[in-house]
TORPA-4810 file (N, C-alpha, C, O; in nm, 3 decimals):
<nodes>
NODE_1_5.532_-7.403_-8.826_5.461_-7.301_-8.894_5.516_-7.288_-9.038_5.610_-7.213_-9.063_M
NODE_2_5.460_-7.357_-9.125_5.514_-7.368_-9.262_5.493_-7.218_-9.333_5.384_-7.163_-9.349_P
NODE_3_5.608_-7.171_-9.366_5.598_-7.023_-9.418_5.608_-6.925_-9.308_5.603_-6.807_-9.343_G
NODE_4_5.622_-6.949_-9.187_5.637_-6.847_-9.089_5.504_-6.776_-9.067_5.404_-6.834_-9.026_G
NODE_5_5.511_-6.643_-9.097_5.392_-6.566_-9.079_5.291_-6.602_-9.177_5.174_-6.567_-9.157_V
NODE_6_5.325_-6.670_-9.287_5.215_-6.701_-9.384_5.124_-6.803_-9.310_5.005_-6.812_-9.340_A
NODE_7_5.182_-6.881_-9.213_5.093_-6.985_-9.150_4.991_-6.916_-9.056_4.893_-6.978_-9.016_A
NODE_8_5.016_-6.791_-9.021_4.918_-6.714_-8.931_4.806_-6.664_-9.031_4.686_-6.673_-9.004_I
NODE_9_4.854_-6.615_-9.143_4.763_-6.554_-9.229_4.674_-6.658_-9.307_4.565_-6.626_-9.353_K
NODE_10_4.726_-6.785_-9.318_4.660_-6.900_-9.378_4.656_-7.026_-9.290_4.735_-7.119_-9.302_K
NODE_11_4.557_-7.018_-9.202_4.547_-7.125_-9.107_4.561_-7.278_-9.161_4.605_-7.369_-9.091_P
NODE_12_4.523_-7.291_-9.277_4.533_-7.429_-9.340_4.671_-7.465_-9.345_4.704_-7.583_-9.343_Y
NODE_13_4.759_-7.369_-9.352_4.910_-7.412_-9.342_4.950_-7.470_-9.210_5.036_-7.557_-9.201_R
NODE_14_4.881_-7.415_-9.102_4.909_-7.470_-8.972_4.854_-7.605_-8.958_4.916_-7.694_-8.899_M
NODE_15_4.739_-7.623_-9.011_4.667_-7.744_-9.013_4.760_-7.852_-9.089_4.786_-7.960_-9.035_A
NODE_16_4.803_-7.824_-9.201_4.895_-7.909_-9.272_5.024_-7.939_-9.196_5.072_-8.052_-9.204_L
NODE_17_5.080_-7.848_-9.124_5.200_-7.857_-9.044_5.178_-7.954_-8.934_5.264_-8.039_-8.909_G
NODE_18_5.070_-7.945_-8.866_5.027_-8.039_-8.762_5.016_-8.179_-8.828_5.072_-8.277_-8.778_Y
NODE_19_4.950_-8.186_-8.932_4.928_-8.320_-8.981_5.063_-8.388_-9.027_5.090_-8.502_-8.990_I
NODE_20_5.138_-8.324_-9.100_5.260_-8.368_-9.152_5.357_-8.416_-9.024_5.410_-8.528_-9.019_H
NODE_21_5.369_-8.327_-8.935_5.465_-8.344_-8.818_5.414_-8.449_-8.723_5.491_-8.533_-8.676_T
NODE_22_5.282_-8.446_-8.692_5.234_-8.541_-8.583_5.177_-8.670_-8.648_5.186_-8.772_-8.580_L
NODE_23_5.119_-8.680_-8.769_5.057_-8.794_-8.826_5.143_-8.854_-8.944_5.117_-8.967_-8.985_L
NODE_24_5.239_-8.785_-8.996_5.323_-8.838_-9.096_5.289_-8.784_-9.232_5.177_-8.743_-9.262_G
NODE_25_5.390_-8.788_-9.312_5.369_-8.728_-9.451_5.275_-8.816_-9.539_5.230_-8.771_-9.644_P
NODE_26_5.246_-8.939_-9.497_5.157_-9.033_-9.580_5.005_-9.024_-9.533_4.918_-9.091_-9.588_D
NODE_27_4.979_-8.941_-9.432_4.846_-8.927_-9.368_4.749_-8.896_-9.486_4.776_-8.797_-9.554_F
NODE_28_4.642_-8.967_-9.516_4.549_-8.934_-9.629_4.470_-8.802_-9.592_4.410_-8.786_-9.486_P
NODE_29_4.478_-8.710_-9.694_4.417_-8.583_-9.680_4.281_-8.566_-9.742_4.209_-8.471_-9.713_L
NODE_30_4.245_-8.666_-9.834_4.136_-8.658_-9.917_4.003_-8.637_-9.828_4.004_-8.680_-9.713_H
NODE_31_3.894_-8.576_-9.875_3.773_-8.545_-9.811_3.780_-8.439_-9.688_3.683_-8.417_-9.615_E
NODE_32_3.901_-8.380_-9.674_3.918_-8.277_-9.573_3.858_-8.143_-9.623_3.894_-8.104_-9.734_L
NODE_33_3.769_-8.067_-9.550_3.713_-7.951_-9.602_3.814_-7.848_-9.640_3.789_-7.767_-9.730_P
NODE_34_3.928_-7.847_-9.576_4.024_-7.732_-9.609_4.076_-7.754_-9.743_4.119_-7.658_-9.806_L
NODE_35_4.077_-7.875_-9.797_4.142_-7.893_-9.930_4.065_-7.813_-10.044_4.117_-7.782_-10.151_L
NODE_36_3.945_-7.786_-10.011_3.865_-7.709_-10.114_3.926_-7.561_-10.134_3.890_-7.491_-10.228_G
NODE_37_4.017_-7.519_-10.043_4.070_-7.393_-10.042_4.212_-7.392_-10.085_4.273_-7.285_-10.087_H
NODE_38_4.274_-7.513_-10.123_4.412_-7.523_-10.139_4.454_-7.562_-10.280_4.403_-7.655_-10.343_L
NODE_39_4.547_-7.486_-10.324_4.606_-7.501_-10.460_4.700_-7.629_-10.449_4.784_-7.634_-10.359_D
NODE_40_4.685_-7.718_-10.531_4.776_-7.853_-10.523_4.923_-7.809_-10.518_5.001_-7.868_-10.443_P
NODE_41_4.962_-7.710_-10.594_5.097_-7.676_-10.597_5.148_-7.611_-10.465_5.267_-7.617_-10.436_G
NODE_42_5.054_-7.548_-10.385_5.096_-7.498_-10.262_5.099_-7.607_-10.158_5.171_-7.599_-10.059_E
NODE_43_5.021_-7.709_-10.182_5.037_-7.834_-10.094_5.174_-7.890_-10.096_5.228_-7.922_-9.990_L
NODE_44_5.236_-7.905_-10.216_5.368_-7.945_-10.237_5.470_-7.860_-10.172_5.568_-7.909_-10.117_V
NODE_45_5.446_-7.724_-10.179_5.545_-7.629_-10.115_5.537_-7.638_-9.962_5.641_-7.637_-9.897_V
NODE_46_5.418_-7.648_-9.904_5.411_-7.656_-9.765_5.463_-7.792_-9.715_5.521_-7.795_-9.606_V
NODE_47_5.446_-7.902_-9.783_5.495_-8.024_-9.749_5.645_-8.015_-9.747_5.707_-8.058_-9.650_T
NODE_48_5.705_-7.961_-9.848_5.853_-7.944_-9.852_5.903_-7.860_-9.738_5.997_-7.897_-9.668_R
NODE_49_5.840_-7.746_-9.720_5.880_-7.657_-9.617_5.884_-7.726_-9.482_5.976_-7.704_-9.403_Q
NODE_50_5.777_-7.813_-9.453_5.767_-7.876_-9.329_5.873_-7.989_-9.313_5.931_-8.009_-9.206_T
NODE_51_5.898_-8.065_-9.429_5.994_-8.177_-9.423_6.130_-8.120_-9.397_6.201_-8.174_-9.313_E
NODE_52_6.171_-8.013_-9.463_6.307_-7.956_-9.468_6.328_-7.844_-9.365_6.435_-7.785_-9.358_R
NODE_53_6.223_-7.816_-9.282_6.217_-7.711_-9.191_6.279_-7.568_-9.248_6.355_-7.495_-9.184_R
NODE_54_6.234_-7.546_-9.369_6.277_-7.421_-9.434_6.166_-7.313_-9.399_6.051_-7.324_-9.441_V
NODE_55_6.206_-7.217_-9.328_6.115_-7.104_-9.284_5.983_-7.160_-9.227_5.871_-7.118_-9.256_N
NODE_56_6.013_-7.265_-9.139_5.902_-7.333_-9.060_5.932_-7.348_-8.913_5.950_-7.458_-8.861_S
NODE_57_5.937_-7.230_-8.847_5.966_-7.227_-8.701_5.871_-7.309_-8.620_5.753_-7.314_-8.654_P
NODE_58_5.919_-7.379_-8.508_5.829_-7.444_-8.418_5.747_-7.349_-8.337_5.789_-7.237_-8.308_L
NODE_59_5.633_-7.393_-8.301_5.559_-7.304_-8.209_5.484_-7.392_-8.101_5.447_-7.506_-8.130_T
NODE_60_5.464_-7.342_-7.984_5.381_-7.413_-7.892_5.246_-7.322_-7.864_5.172_-7.342_-7.768_S
NODE_61_5.228_-7.228_-7.955_5.113_-7.139_-7.929_4.979_-7.202_-7.931_4.946_-7.265_-8.031_S
NODE_62_4.900_-7.190_-7.832_4.755_-7.236_-7.827_4.684_-7.170_-7.939_4.600_-7.235_-8.002_A
NODE_63_4.711_-7.042_-7.971_4.634_-6.979_-8.081_4.654_-7.045_-8.212_4.558_-7.055_-8.289_G
NODE_64_4.778_-7.094_-8.244_4.804_-7.170_-8.369_4.732_-7.294_-8.371_4.691_-7.336_-8.480_R
NODE_65_4.706_-7.368_-8.250_4.635_-7.489_-8.247_4.486_-7.459_-8.284_4.422_-7.532_-8.360_L
NODE_66_4.435_-7.348_-8.227_4.298_-7.313_-8.249_4.289_-7.280_-8.407_4.195_-7.326_-8.472_F
NODE_67_4.381_-7.206_-8.464_4.381_-7.195_-8.610_4.367_-7.314_-8.688_4.287_-7.327_-8.781_D
NODE_68_4.458_-7.411_-8.644_4.456_-7.532_-8.730_4.324_-7.606_-8.713_4.274_-7.659_-8.812_A
NODE_69_4.267_-7.612_-8.596_4.137_-7.687_-8.580_4.022_-7.612_-8.657_3.926_-7.673_-8.703_V
NODE_70_4.038_-7.480_-8.669_3.937_-7.405_-8.730_3.946_-7.434_-8.880_3.841_-7.445_-8.945_S
NODE_71_4.063_-7.447_-8.937_4.080_-7.484_-9.068_4.037_-7.634_-9.097_3.973_-7.662_-9.199_A
NODE_72_4.071_-7.724_-9.009_4.030_-7.863_-9.027_3.881_-7.882_-9.020_3.829_-7.976_-9.080_L
NODE_73_3.812_-7.801_-8.952_3.677_-7.807_-8.940_3.600_-7.736_-9.033_3.477_-7.731_-9.022_A
NODE_74_3.668_-7.674_-9.133_3.611_-7.602_-9.243_3.554_-7.468_-9.208_3.472_-7.413_-9.280_G
NODE_75_3.600_-7.414_-9.093_3.553_-7.277_-9.048_3.619_-7.171_-9.123_3.551_-7.094_-9.190_V
NODE_76_3.750_-7.161_-9.115_3.829_-7.055_-9.168_3.963_-7.097_-9.215_4.046_-7.136_-9.133_R
NODE_77_3.988_-7.092_-9.343_4.132_-7.133_-9.389_4.220_-7.028_-9.410_4.341_-7.046_-9.404_S
NODE_78_4.163_-6.907_-9.437_4.242_-6.779_-9.457_4.181_-6.668_-9.372_4.059_-6.663_-9.353_E
NODE_79_4.266_-6.579_-9.320_4.209_-6.474_-9.234_4.221_-6.333_-9.302_4.301_-6.308_-9.392_I
NODE_80_4.130_-6.241_-9.247_4.138_-6.107_-9.289_4.185_-6.019_-9.180_4.227_-5.906_-9.205_D
NODE_81_4.181_-6.070_-9.051_4.231_-6.000_-8.942_4.290_-6.083_-8.836_4.274_-6.205_-8.838_Y
NODE_82_4.354_-6.027_-8.747_4.431_-6.124_-8.648_4.328_-6.205_-8.564_4.226_-6.155_-8.519_E
NODE_83_4.363_-6.327_-8.550_4.287_-6.434_-8.473_4.147_-6.451_-8.531_4.058_-6.492_-8.457_A
NODE_84_4.122_-6.424_-8.651_3.993_-6.451_-8.709_3.938_-6.587_-8.698_3.823_-6.611_-8.659_Q
NODE_85_4.031_-6.684_-8.737_3.996_-6.818_-8.740_3.964_-6.876_-8.602_3.873_-6.957_-8.588_A
NODE_86_4.041_-6.834_-8.498_4.009_-6.887_-8.362_3.882_-6.819_-8.314_3.805_-6.885_-8.244_A
NODE_87_3.854_-6.693_-8.343_3.732_-6.624_-8.299_3.619_-6.681_-8.360_3.518_-6.696_-8.290_I
NODE_88_3.618_-6.718_-8.489_3.497_-6.771_-8.551_3.474_-6.912_-8.506_3.359_-6.956_-8.503_E
NODE_89_3.582_-6.989_-8.467_3.560_-7.127_-8.410_3.511_-7.105_-8.283_3.426_-7.188_-8.248_L
NODE_90_3.539_-7.015_-8.198_3.479_-6.996_-8.065_3.333_-6.956_-8.080_3.250_-7.005_-8.004_E
NODE_91_3.295_-6.865_-8.179_3.171_-6.827_-8.196_3.066_-6.946_-8.228_2.947_-6.942_-8.198_M
NODE_92_3.127_-7.046_-8.290_3.033_-7.166_-8.324_3.002_-7.266_-8.212_2.909_-7.347_-8.215_L
NODE_93_3.093_-7.252_-8.108_3.076_-7.345_-7.994_2.944_-7.306_-7.915_2.900_-7.191_-7.905_A
NODE_94_2.890_-7.414_-7.864_2.761_-7.398_-7.785_2.808_-7.367_-7.636_2.870_-7.451_-7.570_D
NODE_95_2.776_-7.245_-7.589_2.816_-7.208_-7.463_2.750_-7.278_-7.350_2.803_-7.283_-7.239_D
NODE_96_2.630_-7.334_-7.379_2.540_-7.404_-7.279_2.552_-7.555_-7.286_2.481_-7.627_-7.215_N
NODE_97_2.640_-7.604_-7.372_2.643_-7.744_-7.384_2.786_-7.800_-7.347_2.889_-7.757_-7.398_E
NODE_98_2.781_-7.902_-7.251_2.907_-7.963_-7.220_2.926_-8.075_-7.311_2.834_-8.152_-7.339_K
NODE_99_3.054_-8.085_-7.359_3.077_-8.199_-7.455_3.071_-8.331_-7.371_3.118_-8.341_-7.257_A
NODE_100_3.008_-8.431_-7.437_2.992_-8.563_-7.372_3.125_-8.632_-7.355_3.145_-8.706_-7.260_S
NODE_101_3.213_-8.608_-7.447_3.345_-8.683_-7.444_3.458_-8.584_-7.508_3.436_-8.516_-7.608_A
NODE_102_3.564_-8.584_-7.447_3.684_-8.505_-7.495_3.754_-8.564_-7.609_3.744_-8.686_-7.624_A
NODE_103_3.823_-8.496_-7.689_3.915_-8.552_-7.790_4.033_-8.614_-7.712_4.063_-8.570_-7.601_Y
NODE_104_4.094_-8.707_-7.764_4.207_-8.781_-7.693_4.338_-8.694_-7.696_4.361_-8.627_-7.797_P
NODE_105_4.418_-8.693_-7.597_4.545_-8.640_-7.595_4.625_-8.716_-7.488_4.569_-8.797_-7.415_F
NODE_106_4.758_-8.689_-7.480_4.834_-8.763_-7.380_4.938_-8.656_-7.335_4.957_-8.553_-7.400_S
NODE_107_5.006_-8.690_-7.216_5.112_-8.593_-7.158_5.228_-8.679_-7.134_5.212_-8.791_-7.086_A
NODE_108_5.347_-8.635_-7.166_5.473_-8.703_-7.133_5.568_-8.609_-7.085_5.559_-8.489_-7.113_V
NODE_109_5.669_-8.660_-7.005_5.780_-8.574_-6.950_5.900_-8.582_-7.047_5.953_-8.687_-7.082_D
NODE_110_5.939_-8.455_-7.088_6.058_-8.442_-7.177_6.133_-8.351_-7.119_6.091_-8.237_-7.099_E
NODE_111_6.261_-8.395_-7.083_6.373_-8.305_-7.024_6.304_-8.217_-6.911_6.313_-8.095_-6.910_D
NODE_112_6.240_-8.284_-6.824_6.186_-8.220_-6.708_6.071_-8.139_-6.726_6.018_-8.083_-6.630_G
NODE_113_6.023_-8.125_-6.858_5.885_-8.054_-6.883_5.774_-8.155_-6.910_5.791_-8.261_-6.971_C
NODE_114_5.657_-8.111_-6.859_5.547_-8.189_-6.899_5.478_-8.150_-7.031_5.425_-8.039_-7.033_R
NODE_115_5.472_-8.225_-7.138_5.438_-8.191_-7.264_5.306_-8.249_-7.312_5.284_-8.370_-7.302_V
NODE_116_5.228_-8.175_-7.357_5.095_-8.239_-7.417_5.128_-8.281_-7.565_5.188_-8.208_-7.644_A
NODE_117_5.083_-8.405_-7.590_5.108_-8.461_-7.719_4.963_-8.456_-7.794_4.862_-8.498_-7.738_K
NODE_118_4.961_-8.406_-7.913_4.835_-8.371_-7.983_4.803_-8.454_-8.097_4.702_-8.428_-8.161_L
NODE_119_4.876_-8.551_-8.131_4.853_-8.628_-8.261_4.722_-8.694_-8.254_4.649_-8.690_-8.353_G
NODE_120_4.684_-8.755_-8.147_4.551_-8.821_-8.135_4.435_-8.720_-8.149_4.331_-8.748_-8.209_A
NODE_121_4.458_-8.609_-8.093_4.361_-8.498_-8.097_4.336_-8.453_-8.243_4.222_-8.444_-8.289_L
NODE_122_4.442_-8.427_-8.309_4.440_-8.384_-8.447_4.368_-8.481_-8.545_4.291_-8.446_-8.634_I
NODE_123_4.409_-8.622_-8.513_4.342_-8.726_-8.601_4.193_-8.734_-8.566_4.112_-8.762_-8.655_A
NODE_124_4.155_-8.711_-8.442_4.014_-8.721_-8.417_3.938_-8.612_-8.469_3.824_-8.631_-8.511_A
NODE_125_3.996_-8.490_-8.468_3.924_-8.376_-8.529_3.904_-8.400_-8.677_3.797_-8.371_-8.732_V
NODE_126_4.005_-8.452_-8.742_4.005_-8.495_-8.883_3.902_-8.594_-8.916_3.833_-8.581_-9.017_I
NODE_127_3.888_-8.692_-8.835_3.795_-8.797_-8.848_3.645_-8.743_-8.839_3.556_-8.781_-8.916_N
NODE_128_3.628_-8.654_-8.742_3.498_-8.591_-8.721_3.460_-8.506_-8.847_3.345_-8.514_-8.891_D
NODE_129_3.553_-8.424_-8.906_3.534_-8.346_-9.024_3.499_-8.428_-9.139_3.406_-8.398_-9.213_A
NODE_130_3.578_-8.542_-9.156_3.561_-8.622_-9.275_3.413_-8.697_-9.271_3.354_-8.730_-9.374_K
NODE_131_3.367_-8.718_-9.153_3.237_-8.778_-9.144_3.127_-8.682_-9.126_3.015_-8.721_-9.091_H
NODE_132_3.154_-8.562_-9.147_3.043_-8.473_-9.167_3.002_-8.403_-9.039_2.902_-8.332_-9.042_G
NODE_133_3.069_-8.418_-8.929_3.031_-8.357_-8.802_3.027_-8.208_-8.821_3.121_-8.146_-8.871_E
NODE_134_2.912_-8.148_-8.777_2.918_-8.004_-8.784_3.028_-7.931_-8.712_3.071_-7.970_-8.603_P
NODE_135_3.071_-7.822_-8.777_3.181_-7.740_-8.717_3.153_-7.699_-8.575_3.242_-7.691_-8.491_A
NODE_136_3.017_-7.672_-8.549_2.983_-7.622_-8.413_3.000_-7.737_-8.302_3.040_-7.710_-8.188_S
NODE_137_2.968_-7.864_-8.343_3.000_-7.970_-8.252_3.152_-7.995_-8.234_3.201_-8.022_-8.124_A
NODE_138_3.222_-7.986_-8.345_3.377_-7.997_-8.335_3.428_-7.894_-8.230_3.501_-7.927_-8.137_I
NODE_139_3.386_-7.773_-8.249_3.427_-7.651_-8.181_3.398_-7.678_-8.034_3.489_-7.666_-7.952_S
NODE_140_3.273_-7.713_-7.997_3.234_-7.738_-7.850_3.320_-7.850_-7.798_3.368_-7.837_-7.685_T
NODE_141_3.343_-7.955_-7.866_3.410_-8.061_-7.812_3.562_-8.020_-7.797_3.629_-8.057_-7.701_K
NODE_142_3.607_-7.950_-7.885_3.752_-7.900_-7.879_3.768_-7.804_-7.768_3.868_-7.816_-7.698_F
NODE_143_3.685_-7.710_-7.744_3.688_-7.621_-7.625_3.704_-7.696_-7.499_3.791_-7.669_-7.416_H
NODE_144_3.616_-7.794_-7.487_3.610_-7.866_-7.360_3.733_-7.960_-7.346_3.777_-7.989_-7.234_W
NODE_145_3.787_-8.004_-7.457_3.910_-8.076_-7.450_4.023_-7.989_-7.407_4.101_-8.033_-7.323_T
NODE_146_4.038_-7.865_-7.457_4.146_-7.780_-7.409_4.131_-7.742_-7.272_4.233_-7.729_-7.204_M
NODE_147_4.006_-7.721_-7.220_3.992_-7.699_-7.074_4.034_-7.814_-6.988_4.087_-7.798_-6.878_A
NODE_148_4.006_-7.940_-7.045_4.035_-8.049_-6.966_4.188_-8.079_-6.971_4.245_-8.135_-6.878_K
NODE_149_4.254_-8.037_-7.087_4.392_-8.053_-7.090_4.459_-7.961_-6.982_4.549_-8.008_-6.911_M
NODE_150_4.420_-7.841_-6.969_4.469_-7.748_-6.883_4.460_-7.796_-6.732_4.552_-7.786_-6.651_I
NODE_151_4.330_-7.853_-6.706_4.312_-7.895_-6.571_4.393_-8.024_-6.546_4.447_-8.037_-6.437_V
NODE_152_4.404_-8.116_-6.638_4.469_-8.238_-6.612_4.625_-8.207_-6.593_4.690_-8.264_-6.506_D
NODE_153_4.676_-8.120_-6.672_4.817_-8.087_-6.667_4.850_-8.016_-6.537_4.958_-8.041_-6.482_M
NODE_154_4.766_-7.931_-6.486_4.778_-7.858_-6.357_4.767_-7.962_-6.250_4.849_-7.960_-6.158_C
NODE_155_4.678_-8.050_-6.254_4.654_-8.152_-6.155_4.777_-8.238_-6.137_4.816_-8.272_-6.025_R
NODE_156_4.835_-8.272_-6.244_4.957_-8.363_-6.239_5.088_-8.288_-6.186_5.171_-8.344_-6.114_A
NODE_157_5.097_-8.156_-6.229_5.203_-8.084_-6.178_5.184_-8.056_-6.033_5.281_-8.049_-5.958_I
NODE_158_5.060_-8.038_-5.988_5.039_-8.013_-5.844_5.075_-8.137_-5.756_5.119_-8.126_-5.642_S
NODE_159_5.052_-8.252_-5.818_5.087_-8.376_-5.746_5.225_-8.383_-5.723_5.267_-8.431_-5.618_R
NODE_160_5.308_-8.338_-5.819_5.453_-8.344_-5.813_5.513_-8.227_-5.723_5.618_-8.244_-5.661_D
NODE_161_5.449_-8.116_-5.718_5.507_-8.003_-5.653_5.431_-7.948_-5.532_5.482_-7.872_-5.450_T
NODE_162_5.311_-7.989_-5.529_5.230_-7.925_-5.412_5.166_-7.790_-5.434_5.091_-7.737_-5.352_G
NODE_163_5.202_-7.735_-5.552_5.153_-7.610_-5.598_5.007_-7.614_-5.615_4.958_-7.704_-5.682_I
NODE_164_4.930_-7.519_-5.558_4.789_-7.510_-5.580_4.736_-7.379_-5.635_4.616_-7.353_-5.631_K
NODE_165_4.825_-7.297_-5.685_4.789_-7.172_-5.738_4.822_-7.163_-5.883_4.939_-7.175_-5.919_V
NODE_166_4.724_-7.142_-5.970_4.741_-7.131_-6.121_4.722_-7.000_-6.166_4.630_-6.932_-6.119_V
NODE_167_4.807_-6.953_-6.260_4.789_-6.821_-6.320_4.758_-6.844_-6.471_4.832_-6.909_-6.545_A
NODE_168_4.646_-6.787_-6.510_4.601_-6.821_-6.657_4.633_-6.692_-6.730_4.577_-6.587_-6.699_L
NODE_169_4.724_-6.700_-6.828_4.770_-6.582_-6.905_4.806_-6.627_-7.047_4.827_-6.746_-7.072_S
NODE_170_4.812_-6.540_-7.130_4.830_-6.561_-7.269_4.709_-6.518_-7.357_4.597_-6.508_-7.306_G
NODE_171_4.730_-6.492_-7.486_4.609_-6.450_-7.557_4.489_-6.541_-7.578_4.376_-6.503_-7.605_G
NODE_172_4.526_-6.656_-7.563_4.419_-6.773_-7.582_4.319_-6.744_-7.473_4.205_-6.781_-7.500_V
NODE_173_4.337_-6.688_-7.359_4.238_-6.664_-7.252_4.156_-6.546_-7.276_4.078_-6.509_-7.188_F
NODE_174_4.167_-6.479_-7.396_4.066_-6.395_-7.448_3.956_-6.468_-7.500_3.852_-6.406_-7.521_Q
NODE_175_3.960_-6.595_-7.526_3.850_-6.683_-7.550_3.762_-6.700_-7.424_3.798_-6.768_-7.327_N
NODE_176_3.650_-6.640_-7.429_3.569_-6.640_-7.302_3.508_-6.782_-7.267_3.492_-6.814_-7.149_R
NODE_177_3.479_-6.856_-7.361_3.432_-6.996_-7.336_3.549_-7.086_-7.271_3.532_-7.148_-7.166_L
NODE_178_3.656_-7.088_-7.337_3.765_-7.160_-7.277_3.807_-7.109_-7.131_3.832_-7.185_-7.038_L
NODE_179_3.810_-6.976_-7.125_3.840_-6.911_-6.994_3.750_-6.957_-6.880_3.793_-6.990_-6.769_F
NODE_180_3.624_-6.957_-6.915_3.517_-6.982_-6.817_3.532_-7.131_-6.767_3.537_-7.160_-6.648_R
NODE_181_3.538_-7.221_-6.867_3.530_-7.360_-6.832_3.673_-7.421_-6.770_3.680_-7.525_-6.704_I
NODE_182_3.777_-7.341_-6.801_3.901_-7.377_-6.746_3.911_-7.328_-6.603_3.963_-7.399_-6.517_A
NODE_183_3.863_-7.212_-6.576_3.854_-7.158_-6.441_3.767_-7.245_-6.349_3.804_-7.279_-6.236_V
NODE_184_3.644_-7.280_-6.404_3.555_-7.369_-6.332_3.619_-7.495_-6.290_3.614_-7.534_-6.174_D
NODE_185_3.682_-7.562_-6.387_3.742_-7.686_-6.377_3.852_-7.684_-6.278_3.867_-7.776_-6.198_G
NODE_186_3.933_-7.578_-6.282_4.048_-7.563_-6.188_4.004_-7.549_-6.046_4.058_-7.613_-5.955_L
NODE_187_3.899_-7.458_-6.024_3.847_-7.432_-5.887_3.786_-7.561_-5.839_3.795_-7.593_-5.720_R
NODE_188_3.725_-7.635_-5.926_3.657_-7.771_-5.875_3.766_-7.856_-5.815_3.741_-7.931_-5.721_E
NODE_189_3.891_-7.847_-5.869_4.005_-7.932_-5.826_4.072_-7.878_-5.704_4.163_-7.940_-5.648_E
NODE_190_4.024_-7.751_-5.658_4.076_-7.690_-5.538_4.182_-7.597_-5.557_4.246_-7.557_-5.460_G
NODE_191_4.212_-7.554_-5.691_4.308_-7.454_-5.723_4.270_-7.310_-5.699_4.154_-7.277_-5.724_F
NODE_192_4.349_-7.228_-5.656_4.335_-7.078_-5.656_4.378_-7.034_-5.794_4.487_-7.066_-5.841_E
NODE_193_4.290_-6.959_-5.860_4.312_-6.926_-6.001_4.332_-6.779_-6.008_4.246_-6.699_-5.971_V
NODE_194_4.448_-6.744_-6.057_4.487_-6.590_-6.084_4.455_-6.556_-6.228_4.493_-6.628_-6.320_L
NODE_195_4.386_-6.445_-6.246_4.351_-6.412_-6.378_4.368_-6.264_-6.391_4.377_-6.194_-6.291_T
NODE_196_4.371_-6.215_-6.515_4.402_-6.069_-6.552_4.282_-5.986_-6.515_4.168_-6.027_-6.539_H
NODE_197_4.308_-5.859_-6.452_4.205_-5.770_-6.427_4.242_-5.625_-6.491_4.161_-5.560_-6.557_R
NODE_198_4.373_-5.584_-6.462_4.406_-5.452_-6.504_4.501_-5.456_-6.633_4.515_-5.358_-6.707_L
NODE_199_4.560_-5.568_-6.651_4.660_-5.580_-6.757_4.609_-5.686_-6.858_4.569_-5.794_-6.815_V
NODE_200_4.610_-5.660_-6.984_4.556_-5.759_-7.080_4.639_-5.891_-7.080_4.759_-5.891_-7.056_P
NODE_201_4.571_-5.998_-7.107_4.645_-6.121_-7.103_4.712_-6.155_-7.237_4.779_-6.257_-7.251_C
NODE_202_4.693_-6.071_-7.329_4.765_-6.093_-7.457_4.890_-6.014_-7.480_4.964_-5.990_-7.385_S
NODE_203_4.919_-5.974_-7.600_5.051_-5.906_-7.625_5.060_-5.785_-7.551_5.170_-5.748_-7.511_D
NODE_204_4.948_-5.713_-7.523_4.957_-5.580_-7.453_5.022_-5.608_-7.313_5.097_-5.524_-7.264_G
NODE_205_4.997_-5.722_-7.250_5.054_-5.748_-7.116_5.203_-5.779_-7.131_5.280_-5.743_-7.043_G
NODE_206_5.245_-5.843_-7.237_5.384_-5.862_-7.268_5.465_-5.733_-7.289_5.579_-5.716_-7.244_I
NODE_207_5.399_-5.647_-7.359_5.458_-5.503_-7.383_5.476_-5.429_-7.253_5.580_-5.366_-7.230_S
NODE_208_5.382_-5.436_-7.174_5.382_-5.370_-7.041_5.505_-5.426_-6.954_5.585_-5.355_-6.893_L
NODE_209_5.506_-5.559_-6.961_5.610_-5.620_-6.880_5.765_-5.580_-6.927_5.858_-5.554_-6.851_G
NODE_210_5.769_-5.583_-7.063_5.894_-5.539_-7.126_5.929_-5.399_-7.093_6.046_-5.370_-7.070_Q
NODE_211_5.834_-5.311_-7.089_5.850_-5.171_-7.046_5.907_-5.158_-6.893_6.000_-5.085_-6.858_A
NODE_212_5.838_-5.237_-6.818_5.879_-5.243_-6.678_6.014_-5.298_-6.654_6.092_-5.245_-6.574_A
NODE_213_6.043_-5.403_-6.723_6.186_-5.449_-6.713_6.299_-5.351_-6.770_6.410_-5.343_-6.718_I
NODE_214_6.260_-5.282_-6.877_6.347_-5.183_-6.927_6.355_-5.061_-6.836_6.460_-4.997_-6.833_A
NODE_215_6.253_-5.026_-6.763_6.270_-4.915_-6.663_6.357_-4.943_-6.551_6.431_-4.856_-6.503_N
NODE_216_6.350_-5.075_-6.502_6.433_-5.118_-6.387_6.580_-5.143_-6.441_6.677_-5.121_-6.369_F
NODE_217_6.591_-5.187_-6.565_6.722_-5.217_-6.613_6.816_-5.082_-6.624_6.937_-5.088_-6.604_A
NODE_218_6.752_-4.971_-6.654_6.829_-4.859_-6.672_6.834_-4.759_-6.555_6.901_-4.656_-6.558_V
NODE_219_6.757_-4.801_-6.451_6.754_-4.723_-6.330_6.881_-4.729_-6.249_6.890_-4.666_-6.144_S
</nodes>
């Protein structure tokens, strides 16, 4: 996250962080829609921050990935309110259309954890953007890719563990399209899917959990 909080307020920073980290510092940036919003001097600053890991914390947040894709697709490079880039990306997706093909991604085992690798996905989104693919088409394809990623990872973990119950939590599941197609895909694979009903899936749920832990800690 080049610049820390600045990368949340300026999703193009997240996009550049993904590009630099996953595709390398020499990856060509010309013709990207997001460059129209970027000062050349800031590009140098962001590159140095990413290279030197200066005020550039690592993140595994799905929301930050949505931000990056929103910027790459030319939807939203800077935000005026929380999650604006991801929300506007979702609004462009076609709820009634299933993507004919998913963006590529892979999964590897690292220190006992199954990790999704996103370099090929980011490169494919960039390729679509450079070739004039409409943001709506990129968004639709990206949403179906994220759902496929969730289902594929759960299926692989289930093969190793026998677990057939999946809990979907985290702010990304406020995205109604992703939530719907992920739940449908998991149920088609025979998973029992647990979802939020009384407690919000986003930071409100975390706050409630923290309050509950604090209550029992002092009892």
